[in-house]
N, C-alpha and C positions, 0 to 999 in steps of 0.2 A: 608478911606485909603485902606481897603480890596477890595472894589468895584473897585477903580482906578487901583489897582494892577492886578485884574482879567482882566480889560479892556486892560491893557498893554500887558498881556500875550496873550489875544485873538488877539490883533492887530499884535503881533509878529508872531503868528501862521498863521494868514491870509496873512501876508507878505511873509512868507516862502512858503505858499501854492501857491501864485501867481508866485513866482520865480520858484517853481517846475513845475508848469503848463507851463510856458514859455520855460523851458528847454525841457520838453517832446514835446511840439509843435515844437520847433526847430529841435529836433531829428527826429520827424516824417517827417517834410518837407525835411530834408536832405536825409533821406532814400527813400523818394518818388521820388525825382528828380535826385539824384546823378547817373551819368553814365546811363542815362535813356535808351539809345539805346543799351547798352552793356549787361544789365541784365533785364530780361532773354533774351537769344538769340532768335531772331525771328525764327519762325518755321512754320510747315504746317498749323495749324489752324489759326494762326494770319495772315499768308500770304493770305490764301483763303478769309478771311473776308475783308482784305484791298483791294483785287481785286475789290470789289463792290464799295467802296468809290472812288477808282482811276478811275474806268470805268465811274462813274457818273460825275466826273470832266472832264475827257478827252473826253468822247463820249456822255455824256448826257443820259446814259442808266443805269438803276438800275439792274445790272446783273454781274455775273462772266464772264470771257472771256478766250478763248483759241485761237490758231492760226486760227482755222476754223470759229470762230465767237463767239457770245454771248451765255452764258448758264444762263438761267433765274431762274433755281431752283437748290438749293444746299447751297452754302454759304449765299444766301439771306434768307434762313430759319434757318441757324445756328446761326445768330446774327441779332438782330432786327434793325430797322431804328432809334431807340433811341440812338444808338451808331454810326451807319454807316453814318447817315445824318450829325450829328455834326462834324464828322471827315472830311466829304466831304466839309463842310463849312469852316473848318480851312484850308483845302487844297487850296480852292479858295483864301483865304486871304494870306496865308503864303507859298504856294507852296506845292507840294507833297513830303512827306518824313516821315520816321519812327518816328523821333522826334516829328513832328507836331501831328501825330496820337496818340502817347503815352502821349502827354501833355493833350489831351482830357481825356484819361483814368485816369491820375493822379487826375484830377478834380473829376471824379467819385469816385476814391479811397478816397480822403479827405472828400468828402461829405458823403460817406458811413461810415467812421469812426466816423464822427460827429453825424450822425443819430443813429448809434448803441449806442453811449454813451447817447444821448438824450432818446432813447427808454428805456435803463436800468434805467435811472433816473426817468422816468415816472412810473416805477414799485415800489411797496412798499418795504420798507426796506432802511436803510442807511448804507453807508460805504463799500458796496460791488461792487459798480459800477466801480471803478477804477480797481479792480481785474478782472472784466469781460472784460474790455477793454484790459488789459494786456494779458489775455488768448487769446482773438481774434487776437491780433497783433502778439503774439508769436507762435501760434499754427502752427506746421508743417503740420497738416492735412488741416486746413483752407487755409494756404499759401496765406494770403490776399495781402502781398507785391508782391509775385511772379505773382499772377493773376491780381492784380490791376495795374501793370506796363506794361501790354501788352493788345492788342486788343482782349479781350475775353468778354463773356457775363456775367460771374458769378458775378463780383462786381457791374456792373450797375443793374443787376436784383435784387441784394440785396438792392441797393439804393432805387429802386422803391418799393420794398416790405416793407422796413422799413418805408419809407415815407407814404405808404398806411396805414400801421398799426397805425402810430402816428395820422394821420388825422381821421382814423376810430375810434380810442379810444376817441379822442376829441369829436367826434359826438355822442358818447354814453351819454354824459352829457346832450345834447340837440339835439336829433336826427333830424336834418334838412335834407331835401332831397338833398340840394346842397352839403353839406359835405359828405353825404353818397355816392353820385354819384362821387364826387372827389376821395374819398377813393377807390371806385371801379375802376376808371380810372387809378389810380396809381398802384393798384394791377394788372390790366389788362396790363399796360405797362411792368410790371415785367415779365409776361408770354410771351408778344410779344418780349421782349428783349431776353429771353432764354426760349424756349418752354417747356423744361423739367420741369420748375417750376410748370407747370400746373399739373404734375403727383402727386404732393403732396398738392399744394395750393387748387386745386379744391375739393378733398376729405376733406381737413381740413375745408374749408368753409361750406361744407354740414354737417360735424360732429359738428362744432361749432353751427350751426343753430339747429340741433337736440338736442344738449346738453342744449341749452338755452330753447328749447321747453319742454324738459322732466325733466331736472335736476335743472338748475339755475333759470329759470323763472323770470329773472330780466329785460329783455329788450324786446321791441316790435319786431315783426318778420321782419319788414322792415329794421331794423338795419343789418340783415344778408342777406335778400333776394335781396335788391337793389344793394349792392356792388357785390354780387355774380353774378347777372344778367349782370351788367355792365362789370365785368371782363370777363365773358364768351362771351358776345357780341363783345367786343373789340378783343379778341383773334380770334374768329370765322371770323370776318370781315377781319382781317389781313391775316389769312390763306387762305381765299377765294381769296383775291387779289393776293397772291403769286402763288396759284395753277392755277387760271383761268385768272387773269388780266394781268400779265406781258407778258405771251406768250400763248394766248388762244389755238393755234394749238398744244401745247405740254401738254395740261391739263391731258390727259389720262396717258401719261408718267410720269408726275409729281405725280399723285396719286399713281402709281405703285412704284415710287422711295420713296415716303413717307411711304408706307407699308413696303418696304424692310428695310428702315432705322429704323423704329419702331421695327421691329422684330429682327434686328441685334444688337441693342444697348439698347433698352428700356425694352424689355420683353423677357429676355433670359432664366431665370430659370435653371441654371446649378449648380449642387451640388458642383463641383470643385470651381466655382466662388463664391458660397456662403461661402465656407470655407475661400477662399482668402479674401473676404470682411470682415468677422468677425475677421480674424487675423490682418487686417489693423486697425480695430477699437480698438483693445486691444493692439496695439503697441504704439510707441511714437507719432504716428499721432493722437491718442485719449488719450494722457496722460496715457498710459498703463491701459486703462479701466476706468479712472476717468470720462470721458465724459459719459459713460454708467451709472456710479454711480450717476452722477449729474442728469441724466434723471430720474432715480429711485427716487431720492430725490425730483425732480420736480413734480413727480406724487402726492406727499403729499401736494404740494402747491396749487393744482387745486381742492382739495376736498371741502373746505368751500364754502357755497352758498353766495359768495360775488362778487362784480364787480372786485376786484383785482384778485381774484382767477380765474375769467373768462378770464381775460387778460392772466394770466399765462397759462391757458388751451389752448388758441389758439397758443401760441408760442410752447407749449409742443407738440401739435398735428402736427404742421408743421415740427418740428425737428424730431419727432418720425416717421412720415410717410415718410419723405425724406430718413432717414437712413434705414427704413424698405425696401423701394424700392431699395435702393442702395445694400443692402445685398441680397435680394431675387431675384431681376429681372434685375439688371443692369449688365454691363460687368465688374464690379468690378474696375472701374477707380475711384480713390478717389476724383477726381474733380467733379464727379457726386454727391458727398455728401457735396459739398461746403456749401450750405445754411443750411443744417441740422447740420453740424458741427459748423457753425457760431452761430446758435441759441442755440445749446447745450452748448456752452461756457457760456451762461447766467446762465443756471441751475448749471453747474459745479462751477462757481464762487460763486453763492449763497450758494451752499453746502459747499465749502471750507471756505467761510467767516463765516458761522454759526458754522461750526466745530471749526475753529480757535478762534472765539470769546469765546467759552466755554473753550478753552485750554489756553487762555492768562495767567491766574494765574499760571497754571502748567508749562507753558513755562518759565515764570520768575523764577520759582523754579529750572527748568532745567539749565538755564544759570547761576544762582547763585551757584548751586552745581558745575558746570564746573569751574567757576572762583575760587572757594574755594578749588578745587581739592579734593572733597569728593565724596563718592559714590552717584550716582543718583538713586532715587527710580525707580523700574521697570516700573511702569505705566507712570511716568513722562518721563523716557528715551524713551519709545515707542512713546509717543506723540511728543516728541521733534524730534525723528528720522523721524516721519511721516511728520512733518512740513518742515524739512530740505530736505527730498526727493522730496516733491511737489515743493519747491522753486528751487531745483536743476533741475528738469525736465523743469519747465517753463522758468527759466533763461537760461538754456542750449539751448532750442529751440529758444529763442530770439537771443542768440549769433550766432546761425547758420544762422538765417535770416540776421543779420547784416553782417556776413562774406560773404554771397552770394552777397550782394549789393556792398560791398567794394572791393571784389576780384573776379569778374565774369569770368575771363579768356579771352582767345583770341576770338575776334568777327569774327568767320569764315564766316558767311553769308555775312558780309560787305566786307571781303577780297575777297570772291568768286565773288561778284558783281563787285568789282573794276577790277578784272582780266577779267571778261566778257566784261566790257566796254572798256578795253584796247586791247583785242585780238580777239573779235568775232563781225562780222558785225551785225548791228541791224536787217537787213532783213533776216538773216539766221534763219531757224527753229531749235529750241532746244527742243528735247523731254525730259521731266522731270516730276517727281512727287513731286517737291519742289515748291509750289506756292509762297513762300516768295520771290523767285528770280524774279518772274514776277512782284512783287511790287517794288523790289529794283532796277531793271533795266527795260529798255523799249524794250528789245528784243522780238522776236516772239517765244513764248513758246507754245508747245502743251502738254496738260495734259491728262491723262487717263480720260474717262468719269466718271461722279459722281457715276454711278452704280457700278463701281469697288471699291469705298470706302467701301461699305457695305461688299464686299468680303474680303477686307483687315481686317475689324473689326472681321468678322467671323474667319478668319485664325489666327489672332494674339491672340484672346482671347479664341477661342474654338477649334482651330486646323482645320484640313481638308486640302483640296487641296490648292495649291499655288494661291494667288489672281490674279496673272498675266497670268494664263493659259487662252489661247484663245485671248489674247491681241496681235495683230500682226501689230500694226502701224509701228514699227521700220522695220519689214521685208518688208512690202508693200510700205510704203512711203519713207523709207530711208532718214530720216531727217539728215541734215548736222552735227548736234551735239546731243549728249546725255549727260545729266547731272544727275548723280546718287548721291543723298544726304542721309541725316540721315533717313528721313521717308521711302524712297524707300528701303533702306537697312534693316530697322527695319521690314518692312512687306514682305521683300524678293520679291518685285514686279518684278524686272527685272532679267533676267538670265545674269549674268556677263560674263560667258564663251561665250554665244551667241553674246553679244555686242562686246567682244574683238576679235571675229572671223571676224568682219566687220569694227571695229573702232580702232583707235589708242588712247591711253590714253595721254592726253595733260598735265594734272596737277592734283594733289591731294591737296586740302586745307581742313584740318580737316576732316569732314565726307564727303565732296564733292569730286567727281571724274568726271572730264570733259573728254569726248571722242569726237573725230572728225572722220567723215567718211573718209575712205581711198580714196585718189584721189581728195579730196576737197582742193582747194588752201589755203595756209596759209597766203597769202599776204593780210594784212588788216592794214589800217591807221585810228586810231580813230579820 
């Protein structure tokens, strides 16, 4: 009788668990697809990436483009073929459009969430995996919903990284050359997708090999050497193709642009930006420092000389190295810490779960005292307040993410694109620094050369001279239209008084201002 009663209780719990999982899955699917073209608004980075997929479908060329022709290096290096080629394939099947491109990204998002959960389940310990998933999904620092719903490289790079780690760890049980090579290919695709991943993945692989050689001594060296060599080889081959294969005549210029880009965004070393980065990590973006506490706790998990601890150590090194680079050498844009923050969620969840597990009896005492309206013991009150504070921060962050998806506001890029299609001839040259418009419409846009992007980064994050100094395309070529949008205004690229001395403002839609050269006819029938 007792056994059957326990079975009934277990069946009931299992049934409720399945219902809860279905509710969570339905909620995730809704938040992933709802108003997909409205949130987030398409912008500079996404537009520049989409140029490549659009050019591949329309012209058969893997390149960015401007009114003067193709540009083979720039956005082609900002996001890898692992994303741009599938989007181009969808364009061929369903037509060119923002919705079609973002559907590809949502697939990456859903796969990434699944792999993240699978990776946490593969680690030792029970009961904390759901909390890790919740932290990842809710975190305002990780912003996985925001990044996963647009054409950026962060979420796809995380997908390949997580897939590579899972295959790699499976190969530890029986280190076959095939599985180790596959793990290296997946890790290599991660850095091909987003080249900044190499800044922490490469050192982490070297340190993991040294840690096994000196400290753990549990695995043969080929377990680390083969994936590392395949990863490095794949990345090197792709970079060589970008630098020398797409446009051999521009190889020297491509190398110069690569050096400028690295110096302006990847190796900055600014005291002011270091302070900014640290303040970001101890703000709500890092659960007010709990991510850092989680990493400190994680350092205790990597100490035992066991296979499980060795897995923890690899995750810990990747998260710590990414966050260390973000603080010390990056331009302090929290998106550069995406993977580090995502992996740090695992350690934070484990810390909070282990802490809460010890507090459960005290928390019951806390709630009982509250219900009975009697004084709560000091230590119990402190522990209860801690649990409530953590729950408030996490659920508050999740609520903000849900709000962003449900109420994104006016879609000004789409409105501006509709206006251009109605009022501007397709053969008119439009000067702009808003590449998203070149994807949304088929007009002839001219964009500042990619070398100016490094100047905008320097100006925006480090100060100095205005990035548009020396740029004289408007004065010399006198394009019929000039479109100033959010990015150009943010980096102060164009001189508005100078534009208004030669152009008339036609319309303002959100952050976009469209100007027409004086004397140009306004007669146009779409």
